[in-house]
Structure formats: C-alpha cells, structure tokens
C-alpha positions as a Markdown table, in Angstrom:
| # | Residue | x | y | z |
|---|---|---|---|---|
| 1 | Met | 28.0 | -170.4 | 102.5 |
| 2 | Lys | 26.7 | -166.9 | 101.9 |
| 3 | Lys | 30.1 | -165.9 | 100.7 |
| 4 | Asn | 30.1 | -168.5 | 98.0 |
| 5 | Tyr | 26.6 | -167.6 | 96.9 |
| 6 | Phe | 27.7 | -164.0 | 96.5 |
| 7 | Lys | 30.7 | -165.0 | 94.3 |
| 8 | Ile | 28.4 | -167.0 | 92.1 |
| 9 | Val | 26.0 | -164.2 | 91.7 |
| 10 | Ser | 28.8 | -161.7 | 91.0 |
| 11 | Lys | 30.2 | -163.9 | 88.3 |
| 12 | Ala | 26.8 | -164.3 | 86.6 |
| 13 | Leu | 26.3 | -160.5 | 86.7 |
| 14 | Leu | 29.7 | -159.9 | 85.2 |
| 15 | Ile | 29.1 | -162.4 | 82.4 |
| 16 | Gly | 25.7 | -160.9 | 81.6 |
| 17 | Cys | 27.2 | -157.4 | 81.5 |
| 18 | Leu | 30.0 | -158.5 | 79.2 |
| 19 | Gly | 27.5 | -160.1 | 76.8 |
| 20 | Val | 25.4 | -157.0 | 76.7 |
| 21 | Phe | 28.5 | -155.0 | 76.0 |
| 22 | Leu | 29.6 | -157.2 | 73.1 |
| 23 | Ile | 26.1 | -157.2 | 71.5 |
| 24 | Ser | 25.9 | -153.4 | 71.7 |
| 25 | Cys | 29.3 | -153.1 | 70.2 |
| 26 | Glu | 28.6 | -155.2 | 67.0 |
| 27 | Gly | 29.6 | -153.1 | 63.8 |
| 28 | Glu | 27.4 | -152.3 | 60.8 |
| 29 | Asp | 28.0 | -154.0 | 57.4 |
| 30 | Gly | 30.7 | -152.2 | 55.4 |
| 31 | Glu | 30.2 | -151.0 | 51.8 |
| 32 | Asn | 30.6 | -153.5 | 48.9 |
| 33 | Gly | 34.2 | -153.7 | 47.6 |
| 34 | Ile | 35.2 | -153.0 | 44.0 |
| 35 | Asp | 34.7 | -156.0 | 41.6 |
| 36 | Gly | 37.9 | -157.9 | 40.9 |
| 37 | Ala | 39.4 | -157.9 | 37.3 |
| 38 | Asn | 38.1 | -160.6 | 34.9 |
| 39 | Gly | 40.2 | -163.7 | 34.6 |
| 40 | Ile | 42.2 | -164.4 | 31.4 |
| 41 | Asn | 40.2 | -166.3 | 28.7 |
| 42 | Gly | 41.1 | -170.0 | 28.5 |
| 43 | Val | 42.8 | -171.4 | 25.4 |
| 44 | Asp | 40.5 | -172.9 | 22.7 |
| 45 | Gly | 40.5 | -176.6 | 22.6 |
| 46 | Val | 42.1 | -178.5 | 19.6 |
| 47 | Asn | 39.7 | -179.4 | 16.8 |
| 48 | Gly | 38.7 | -183.0 | 16.5 |
| 49 | Ser | 40.0 | -185.2 | 13.6 |
| 50 | Asn | 37.9 | -185.1 | 10.4 |
| 51 | Gly | 35.6 | -188.1 | 10.0 |
| 52 | Thr | 36.1 | -190.7 | 7.3 |
| 53 | Asp | 34.3 | -189.9 | 4.0 |
| 54 | Gly | 31.3 | -192.0 | 3.3 |
| 55 | Thr | 31.4 | -194.6 | 0.5 |
| 56 | Asn | 30.2 | -193.4 | -2.9 |
| 57 | Gly | 26.8 | -194.5 | -4.0 |
| 58 | Glu | 26.3 | -197.0 | -6.8 |
| 59 | Asn | 26.1 | -195.6 | -10.3 |
| 60 | Gly | 22.6 | -195.4 | -11.7 |
| 61 | Thr | 21.4 | -197.5 | -14.6 |
| 62 | Asp | 21.8 | -195.9 | -18.0 |
| 63 | Gly | 18.6 | -194.8 | -19.6 |
| 64 | Glu | 17.3 | -196.6 | -22.6 |
| 65 | Asn | 17.6 | -195.2 | -26.1 |
| 66 | Gly | 14.4 | -193.8 | -27.6 |
| 67 | Val | 12.2 | -195.9 | -29.9 |
| 68 | Gly | 13.9 | -196.4 | -33.3 |
| 69 | Phe | 17.3 | -195.2 | -32.1 |
| 70 | Asp | 19.0 | -198.5 | -32.9 |
| 71 | Glu | 17.4 | -198.7 | -36.3 |
| 72 | Leu | 18.6 | -195.3 | -37.3 |
| 73 | Thr | 22.2 | -195.7 | -36.1 |
| 74 | Lys | 23.0 | -199.4 | -36.7 |
| 75 | Tyr | 24.7 | -198.8 | -40.1 |
| 76 | Gly | 27.7 | -196.9 | -38.8 |
| 77 | Lys | 28.9 | -193.3 | -38.9 |
| 78 | Ile | 31.0 | -190.6 | -40.4 |
| 79 | Thr | 33.4 | -188.8 | -38.1 |
| 80 | Leu | 33.9 | -185.3 | -39.5 |
| 81 | Asp | 36.7 | -182.8 | -38.9 |
| 82 | Ile | 36.7 | -179.2 | -40.2 |
| 83 | Ala | 39.4 | -176.6 | -39.5 |
| 84 | Gly | 40.1 | -173.1 | -40.8 |
| 85 | Thr | 39.5 | -169.4 | -40.0 |
| 86 | Arg | 36.0 | -167.9 | -39.8 |
| 87 | Ser | 34.9 | -164.8 | -41.7 |
| 88 | Asp | 35.7 | -162.8 | -38.5 |
| 89 | Asn | 39.3 | -164.0 | -38.7 |
| 90 | Val | 39.0 | -166.3 | -35.7 |
| 91 | Ala | 40.6 | -169.7 | -36.1 |
| 92 | Phe | 38.3 | -172.7 | -35.5 |
| 93 | Thr | 38.4 | -176.5 | -35.3 |
| 94 | His | 35.2 | -178.6 | -35.4 |
| 95 | Thr | 34.7 | -182.3 | -34.9 |
| 96 | Asp | 31.4 | -184.2 | -35.1 |
| 97 | Glu | 30.0 | -187.7 | -35.3 |
| 98 | Leu | 27.2 | -188.2 | -37.8 |
| 99 | Lys | 25.4 | -191.6 | -37.3 |
| 100 | Phe | 21.8 | -191.1 | -38.2 |
| 101 | Ile | 20.4 | -192.4 | -41.5 |
| 102 | His | 17.3 | -191.8 | -43.5 |
| 103 | Asn | 15.4 | -194.6 | -45.3 |
| 104 | Asp | 15.3 | -192.7 | -48.6 |
| 105 | Ala | 17.0 | -194.4 | -51.6 |
| 106 | Gly | 20.5 | -193.3 | -52.3 |
| 107 | Asn | 21.3 | -192.3 | -48.7 |
| 108 | Asn | 23.3 | -195.5 | -47.8 |
| 109 | Asp | 23.9 | -197.4 | -51.0 |
| 110 | Val | 26.6 | -199.3 | -53.0 |
| 111 | Phe | 26.4 | -199.5 | -56.8 |
| 112 | Tyr | 28.1 | -202.0 | -59.1 |
| 113 | Asn | 29.2 | -201.2 | -62.7 |
| 114 | Asp | 32.0 | -203.6 | -63.4 |
| 115 | Pro | 34.9 | -202.9 | -63.2 |
| 116 | Asn | 33.8 | -199.9 | -61.2 |
| 117 | Met | 31.6 | -199.4 | -58.1 |
| 118 | Gly | 30.3 | -196.4 | -56.2 |
| 119 | Phe | 29.0 | -195.4 | -52.8 |
| 120 | Ser | 26.5 | -192.8 | -51.6 |
| 121 | Val | 26.6 | -192.4 | -47.9 |
| 122 | Thr | 24.6 | -189.7 | -46.0 |
| 123 | Arg | 24.5 | -189.2 | -42.3 |
| 124 | Phe | 22.4 | -186.8 | -40.4 |
| 125 | Val | 23.3 | -184.7 | -37.3 |
| 126 | Asn | 20.1 | -185.8 | -35.5 |
| 127 | Ser | 17.3 | -188.2 | -36.1 |
| 128 | Pro | 15.9 | -187.3 | -39.5 |
| 129 | Asp | 12.3 | -186.1 | -39.7 |
| 130 | Ser | 10.3 | -183.5 | -41.6 |
| 131 | His | 12.2 | -180.8 | -39.7 |
| 132 | Glu | 15.7 | -182.2 | -39.9 |
| 133 | Asp | 17.9 | -182.0 | -43.0 |
| 134 | Ser | 21.3 | -181.1 | -41.5 |
| 135 | Ser | 23.6 | -183.7 | -43.0 |
| 136 | Val | 26.8 | -184.6 | -44.8 |
| 137 | Arg | 27.0 | -186.9 | -47.9 |
| 138 | Leu | 30.1 | -188.6 | -49.3 |
| 139 | Ser | 29.8 | -189.7 | -52.9 |
| 140 | Leu | 32.7 | -192.0 | -53.8 |
| 141 | Ser | 33.5 | -193.7 | -57.1 |
| 142 | Val | 36.1 | -196.5 | -57.2 |
| 143 | Asn | 37.3 | -197.1 | -60.7 |
| 144 | Asp | 39.1 | -200.3 | -61.9 |
| 145 | Val | 38.3 | -202.1 | -58.7 |
| 146 | Gly | 41.2 | -204.3 | -57.6 |
| 147 | Leu | 43.4 | -203.5 | -60.6 |
| 148 | Pro | 46.7 | -201.7 | -60.5 |
| 149 | Thr | 45.0 | -198.7 | -62.0 |
| 150 | Gln | 42.4 | -198.5 | -59.2 |
| 151 | Asn | 41.6 | -194.8 | -58.4 |
| 152 | Phe | 39.1 | -192.7 | -56.6 |
| 153 | Glu | 36.8 | -189.8 | -57.4 |
| 154 | Phe | 34.7 | -188.2 | -54.7 |
| 155 | Asn | 32.8 | -185.2 | -53.4 |
| 156 | Val | 31.4 | -184.1 | -50.1 |
| 157 | Arg | 28.0 | -182.4 | -49.8 |
| 158 | Phe | 26.9 | -180.3 | -46.9 |
| 159 | Asp | 23.2 | -179.6 | -46.4 |
| 160 | Asp | 22.3 | -176.9 | -43.8 |
| 161 | Tyr | 25.3 | -178.0 | -41.7 |
| 162 | Ser | 26.1 | -175.7 | -38.8 |
| 163 | Val | 29.6 | -175.2 | -37.4 |
| 164 | Ile | 29.2 | -173.9 | -33.8 |
| 165 | Ser | 32.2 | -172.4 | -31.9 |
| 166 | Asp | 32.7 | -172.1 | -28.1 |
| 167 | Asp | 32.2 | -168.4 | -28.3 |
| 168 | Leu | 28.6 | -169.0 | -29.3 |
| 169 | Lys | 29.0 | -168.0 | -32.9 |
| 170 | Tyr | 28.3 | -170.2 | -35.9 |
| 171 | Phe | 28.1 | -170.4 | -39.7 |
| 172 | Asn | 26.2 | -172.7 | -42.0 |
| 173 | Ile | 27.6 | -174.7 | -44.9 |
| 174 | Asn | 25.4 | -175.4 | -47.9 |
| 175 | Ser | 27.8 | -176.5 | -50.6 |
| 176 | Thr | 29.2 | -179.5 | -52.5 |
| 177 | Phe | 33.0 | -179.7 | -52.7 |
| 178 | Asp | 34.2 | -181.9 | -55.5 |
| 179 | Gln | 37.8 | -182.9 | -56.0 |
| 180 | Ser | 37.7 | -181.8 | -59.6 |
| 181 | Asn | 36.4 | -178.3 | -58.7 |
| 182 | Met | 38.5 | -175.2 | -59.0 |
| 183 | Gly | 39.6 | -174.2 | -55.5 |
| 184 | Val | 39.7 | -177.7 | -54.2 |
| 185 | Ser | 43.2 | -179.2 | -53.6 |
| 186 | Asn | 44.9 | -182.0 | -51.8 |
| 187 | Ala | 41.8 | -184.2 | -52.2 |
| 188 | Thr | 42.7 | -187.8 | -51.3 |
| 189 | Ile | 41.1 | -191.1 | -50.3 |
| 190 | Thr | 43.2 | -193.3 | -48.0 |
| 191 | Asp | 42.7 | -196.5 | -45.9 |
| 192 | Tyr | 40.0 | -197.7 | -48.3 |
| 193 | Ser | 38.5 | -201.1 | -47.9 |
| 194 | Phe | 35.2 | -202.8 | -48.7 |
| 195 | Asp | 34.0 | -206.2 | -47.5 |
| 196 | Glu | 31.6 | -207.6 | -50.0 |
| 197 | Thr | 30.3 | -210.1 | -47.5 |
| 198 | Thr | 29.4 | -207.6 | -44.7 |
| 199 | Asn | 29.1 | -204.5 | -47.0 |
| 200 | Asn | 31.4 | -202.7 | -44.6 |
| 201 | Leu | 32.9 | -199.6 | -46.2 |
| 202 | Arg | 35.9 | -198.0 | -44.6 |
| 203 | Cys | 38.0 | -195.0 | -45.8 |
| 204 | Thr | 39.4 | -191.6 | -44.9 |
| 205 | Phe | 38.9 | -188.6 | -47.0 |
| 206 | Thr | 40.5 | -185.1 | -46.9 |
| 207 | Met | 40.5 | -181.9 | -49.0 |
| 208 | Thr | 41.4 | -178.3 | -48.8 |
| 209 | Val | 38.9 | -175.7 | -50.0 |
| 210 | Ala | 40.2 | -172.2 | -51.0 |
| 211 | Gly | 38.7 | -169.2 | -49.3 |
| 212 | Ala | 37.1 | -168.0 | -52.5 |
| 213 | Asn | 35.2 | -171.2 | -52.7 |
| 214 | Asn | 33.7 | -171.5 | -49.1 |
| 215 | Ile | 31.6 | -169.3 | -46.8 |
| 216 | Thr | 34.4 | -168.4 | -44.5 |
| 217 | Gly | 36.4 | -166.6 | -47.1 |
| 218 | Asn | 39.6 | -168.4 | -45.8 |
| 219 | Asp | 41.1 | -171.7 | -46.6 |
| 220 | Met | 39.3 | -174.6 | -45.0 |
| 221 | Thr | 40.4 | -178.2 | -44.5 |
| 222 | Ile | 37.7 | -180.9 | -44.5 |
| 223 | Ser | 38.5 | -184.5 | -43.5 |
| 224 | Gly | 36.5 | -187.5 | -42.3 |
| 225 | Thr | 36.6 | -191.1 | -41.4 |
| 226 | Val | 33.9 | -193.4 | -42.8 |
| 227 | Asp | 33.0 | -196.7 | -41.1 |
| 228 | Val | 29.6 | -197.8 | -42.4 |
| 229 | Ile | 27.5 | -200.7 | -43.6 |
| 230 | Val | 25.9 | -199.9 | -47.0 |
| 231 | Leu | 23.0 | -201.5 | -48.8 |
| 232 | Glu | 22.6 | -202.7 | -52.4 |
| 233 | Asn | 19.5 | -201.6 | -54.2 |
| 234 | Leu | 18.2 | -204.4 | -56.3 |
| 235 | Gly | 16.0 | -202.2 | -58.4 |
| 236 | Gly | 13.3 | -204.5 | -59.6 |
| 237 | Val | 10.4 | -204.4 | -62.0 |
| 238 | Arg | 8.6 | -201.1 | -62.4 |
| 239 | Phe | 4.8 | -201.2 | -62.5 |
C-alpha cells in the first residue's frame, strides 16, 4: 500500500516539474517579418451598354405674327437676286425677299390706258414706318396689251438698299436703273401674266448694269421674280 502511494506521489512530482520546465522555457516573440509584395492589380471590368436615347420632346407652338403683319404682307412679294463684284474686287451674290408694303398711293398700283397698262410695285425690306425706307420698286409698262405687238418697258429703283456680305461688309444702292439708260443691257421681262379678276401680277425681270453706272464699279446683274396683288386707284372727285 505504501509502495503504491509512493509511486503516485513520484509521478505527480515528475509531472509538476515537467510543467514548470516547459513554462520557464517558453520563448519571447520574434521580430516582425518584412511585408510581402503587393498583389497585381485586377483587370478593369467591361463598361456597361449605353442606355437608349430618350424620346424627343414635342415641337413648341410657333409664335404669332405681330399686330399688322398680315396686312402689310398679304399683297405678295418681290424676290430679288443681285450678283457681281464689289468695289474691293470681291465677288458677291445677294438674294432677298421683299414683302412689306406701304399704304401710300403708287406703291402697289395698276393703271389702265387702253391699249396700254402699267404697274408700280414697291416692297420694303422691313415693316415701313417713319424710320424705314429701304425698298425696291418695279415700274412696268405693258404696251399694246394682248396684241401681237405687245412689248414691255421697265425700270428698277433702289432706295437706301443695303447689300450685306458674309464677311460683314456692305454697300448701299440708291439708284434707278432703266432699260433705256446707257450702261444697262440685256434688260428683259419674261413669264409675264396678269389676272384682271384677282389683280395678280406675275413676271420675271433681269438686267445687267455696267460698272461705270453702279456703285461697285464692276458689272452687276439684277434680276427678280414678282408675284403680287395690285390695286386699282379709282381717283375720284377732288374737293
């Protein structure tokens, strides 16, 4: 019995000593190691598909014309074309639509003098008022109306009319060019018609003005298409 007890005590002492030895032999923490190299950057992801464009919005409503606009433009227009070379030797072409009228007598008239008739048609660049006189007038005489000898005489008058080019340079024309004038050539009236029921005058005019007879100093071609409604002046009794 004593012998077994001694063995048990011996084993316990041996285990205790071994534990103390292990504890006393535990090492200290080592130094931090060197940081590892950074990993390779990942590949960028693929861009997503573009979204579908949105639907266009509805067009806005056109604005209304100013007061009196219809009254000033309802009698038709003159489409004007001018071509030539400016005084600085730069070639030019100019196109304009003149559709504004003035209520003064003689600005939109037809005259009868059997067998002849005449027209005086003026159109302004802008709505005419006390500050606006930029205009073009066609004076047209039709002789022997409807007869085999029917013929035309005409002139074109420019009042303070500006020809503006894309390079921001301009010149003014203040002249009357008559087909009978020296320096005016190739003056013709074509596509003439006049409806006596509607008073609709239609025609095309053209002429060439020599450089010595116009402000550019170079030959200039003037042409135009007329599509207008003219008025007949009844005259009346003078008081």
